[in-house]
Structures are given as C-alpha cells and as structure tokens.
N, C-alpha and C positions, 0 to 999 in steps of 0.2 A: 655180859659180853660188852666190853668197853671199847668204843670206837664208832666211826661213821661208815655208812654205806652209801655210795654214789649209785643211785638207782637208774641213772640214764646218762650215758656218755658215749661219744663216738671215738673210742680209743684206737679204732682201726683207721682213722683218718690219716691221710698222707702227711699232715702237719706234725705227726709224732714219729714218723719213720726214722728220723736221724737220731733221736734221743729217747727212744721208748724206755730203755732201762733206767735212765735218770728220772723220767717222768713217773715211772712206777715206784722207784725208790723214794722220791719226794712225796708221793701219795701216802706211802706207808708211814713216813716220818710225820706227816700231818694227821695221823690217826685213823687212816682209812683201813677198814677191814676187807672191803670188797668193792669191785667196780662191775656194774652191769653194762656190758658192751652191746649197744643196739646197732642194728643194721638198717640201711635204707633201700638196698637193692641186692639182687642175687649175686652180683659181681663181687661183693665183699664178704659173702658168707664164709668162704673157706679161710679168709684172712682172720676173721673173728674167731673161728674155731681154733686156728693155729695159735693165736694169742692166748686163748683160754688154756691151751695145752702147754704153752711156754711159761705161763704164770698160773699154774694150777692152784686152786683154793683162793685165788685173788681176783682174776678176771673171769666173769661168767657170761656165757653167750646168750643173746636174744636175737632171733632171726625173724625178719618180717619185711614186708614191702611198704615203704613210705608212700603217703598219698601224693607226693610230688616226685617225679622222676626226671633225671637230667638226660636230655638228648645230646647236648654239647655244653661246654662251659658257658655259652651265651644263651642257651635255650633250655627251658624246663617246661614240663607239661604235667597234667594230672595223671595218676596211675591208671593203667588199663588192666583188664583181666589177663592179657597176654604177659604182662610183667609178673603177675602172680604165678601163671603157668610155668614160667621159667624157674621160679623159686621153689615150687612145691617139691620137686625131687630132692633138692638139697635139704630142705626142712625135714623131709622124711628120713633122709640119710642120718641126720644128726639129732633127731628128735629126743633121744634119751639124754643128750648132753645139755639141752636147753633149759633155762630157768624161766623164760617167758617168750611170747611171740611179740616181736616188735622191731622196729618202730612202725606202728600202723596208725591209721586214723583218717581224718578228713582235713583238707586245707582248701578253704573257699576264698583264699586271697584272689582278688580280681585278675591279677596277671597270670594265674594258673587256671582259672575257671572262666570260660566265656559263654557257657550255656548250661541249661539244666541237664543236658546229656553228659557234660563233663562231671557234674556233681553226682549224677546217677552212677557213672562209671566208678568213681571213688567209693561210693556207697557199696557197690557190688564187691569191690576188692576187700573192703573192711568186713562186710558180712561174712565172706568166705573165710577170712582169717580169724574172725570171732568163732566160727564153727570149728576150725582147726584147733584153736586154743582149748575149746571145750572138749574136743575129742582127746586131746593130749593132757587134759587137766592142768593147763598152764594159764597163768595170768596174761593179760594184754598190757603192753607198754605203749601208751597212746599219745599221739600228736593231734592237736585240735585247733589249729590256727584259723581265726575268723570263722570258726565253726563249733563253738563251745556247746551251744544248745543242741544242734543236730547230732553231734557226736555222742553226747550223753543219752539223748533219746534213742539213738540207734543201738547203743550198747544195752540199754534197758530192754528194748524191743527184742533183742537177740538173746536175752536171758543171761547176759554176762554178769558174773558175780564178783570177779577178781580183775581189777583194772587200776592202772596208774595213769593219771592224767598229767602229763609232763608240761611244765611251763604254761599252764592254762591261762589264756588271755580273755576268757569270757567274764561275764558279770558274776559277782559273788553269789547273787541269788540263784544263778544257774548252777554254780559249783555246789551249792547246798543241795540241789537235786541229786548230784552225784554222791554227796555225803550220805544222803538218805538211802542210796542204793548200795552203800558200803564201799565206795571207791576211795582211792587215795590220790593226793595231789602232791607233786614234787616241786620244790622251790629252787631255782637256780641262783647263782651269785649275782646275776644281772639285776636282782631285786634292789640293789643298793645304787644303781646308776643315777637315779634322779637327784641324788644328793651331790653328784659330782659333775653332771652334764647339764647344760643350759637349755637346749632346744625345747620349746613348749610341748611339741608332740611327744617327745620322749618322756617328759615329766608326766603328762597325762597318762601315757601308757604304763609307766612305772608305778605311779600312785594307784592305779587300778589294781595292779598286782599286790601292792602293799595293803590295800583295803581287803584284798582276798585273804592275805595271811592273817589279818586281824580277825576275820570272820570264821575262817576254817578252824575246827577243833584240832588241837595238837595231835589228837589220836588219829587224825586222817591226813597228817602231813608226813611226807618223806623228803629226803634231800637228793639233789642232783646237781651236776655241773653242766650237762650238755656239751662238755668239752669236744672240740676246741671253740665252740660258740658260747654265747651268753655268759661271758665272764664279767667281772666287776667293772672292767674298762672296755669300752667299745673298740673294736679293731685291734685288740691285743689278744693273743692266743690264750684261751682259757685252759686250765689244767685241773685234774681231779683234786689236787691239793687245795684248791680254792673252796672246797666243800665247807670249810669252817666259816667262810664269809656268809653263806646262807644260814648256817646254824646260829652265828652270832646275831644276825639281823632278826631271825625268828625269836631268839632269846629276848632281844630288846623290845620287839613289838608285843610279845606275849607276857613280858614281865616275869619270866621264869629264868632259872639258872641255865647256863650253857650245858652243864652236865645233864640237866633234865631234858633239854632238847636232844642231846646226843642219845640218851637212853631211850626216850620215847620214839624218836624217828627210826632208830635202829630196830627196836622191837616191832614197829609198824612194818618195816621192810621185811623182817623175818616172817611176819604173819602173811604178808602178801606174796613173798617168794620163798615158800617153805623149803625148797631144795637147798637154799643157802645154809640152813641150820647145821646140817651135818658135813657140809663141804668147806666152810670157811676155816682157814688155817691161821690162827692168830700169830 
C-alpha cells in the first residue's frame, strides 16, 4: 500500500470549514491514504463523525476527551471527570465506527495545572479512557505535554498495549520506555522549525525532538500533522498535505530513502490501527 497516513489531525477545526474539500483533495494529491481525525471535547464528536461519513475510507474518527478543556477563548483548564461524563454516551453511540480513543492524555503545563488535585483529575480522566479503549479493543491516541514520563508510566500501569504518543516532548530516554512497551510515536512537520526560526527556546525545543527522531527505531515511528497546528512554519495554518515534511526530515535523519519512511510508517500505522486495513479506499 503506497502512501502516507496522518495519524493525528484536527480536521474538524473551524480553520478548515471554508475549504475542507480543497484541503482533502490536496491531501490526496500529496499521497495521503487516510487521516485520523482526533477530538478534544464532546462538542465536536458529531462533526468528526459527519466528516468521516462525508469522506468515507479517507477520514477516520477518534473520539476522546483532551486533558485541557476550553472554558472560553481566553480561559482553559485541566479536564474533569464531568467532561468525560458528557462524552461517554456519544462514544458509546459511535463506538463501532471508531479507530481509536483520542485525543487523551496528560498536560502538566503550569498554566493549566496549579495543584496536585488538578493533576489527579487529569489522571482519573485518562485512566477511565484507557479502560474504555481496552473494553472496545481500540488503541489510544495520546497527548503528553510536559508530562512524558507520567503519561507513559500511567499507560503501562493500566496495561495499555496499543498507544500512539503524538508530538512527544519528553526526553528520548523516557520515550525508549514507551518503545519497550510497544508504543508508537508520531512526528509532526514542526520538527523542521529550528532550521527556519531563530528564538533560542524554540531551537532547544525542536532539537530535543530531533534527538528523539534519531533515537527512536523507525519501526516505532508514525507520521502526523496535528493540523491546523504544528506546521513547518509557526502561526501558518498546517494541513495534512504537509505530512511529507515529516517524512522527508525522518528520511534525512535516519539516512534512509523517503520510500522506506513511507512504507515503514504506513505499515506501523496499519499495525496500530488495524481497522484501517480493510477500510482505506486507495
């Protein structure tokens, strides 16, 4: 099967409302076989399902509650169990259509977490979603900002065997614990930013991710765009067509052909998300 799989994108974002058909067409022209559409909150679940029905065999739904929830455009907070309670009936309704539970995880960024209680609340939400994923025999599509080690440890404690760690910002040594557990790591196009942007904090952030790519076995790497975020240029809308940016960079870092990166990452995605195998329409 020749082509790319975008294992983590927010194609339901309002950024794509006006030109979704063009975005999808450009994705296919760029060699994409499938997009995994992740959710952040219950309010977008129906929209993701509708998009998967509008573009069958190309957009595949993942429903879950993100560790950070928006109260208003100016205010965000850590996820609460009540957020998950609102989502559960919709997950149950669409469970047979899902390819994963996500986007779930932990986010211990200081502006979202002010106490151990906040962290514990996020953990409770993740534990419950890990249980749901096991009950439905689905993988987890995981967010772990400023919480790489706690996230991987919690997944292992919960007996999670199938997980994608998206845009992982932890240390390579921590990521290797995930590799030993059989987890996969997806690489976004923002991996190239330090070559184009000057601020030192961004350089440090990006070089850490580049070191991660060097250390991760190709057999544990998948591709993602996280569209409309994490594009090759900051503050420019990212699109699934930019998946090739990630692939080309991995090719350069690993010293293997672009075709090899395409083939191996796609096979990795099909192993992790087995429902894709019979559903993709080339």
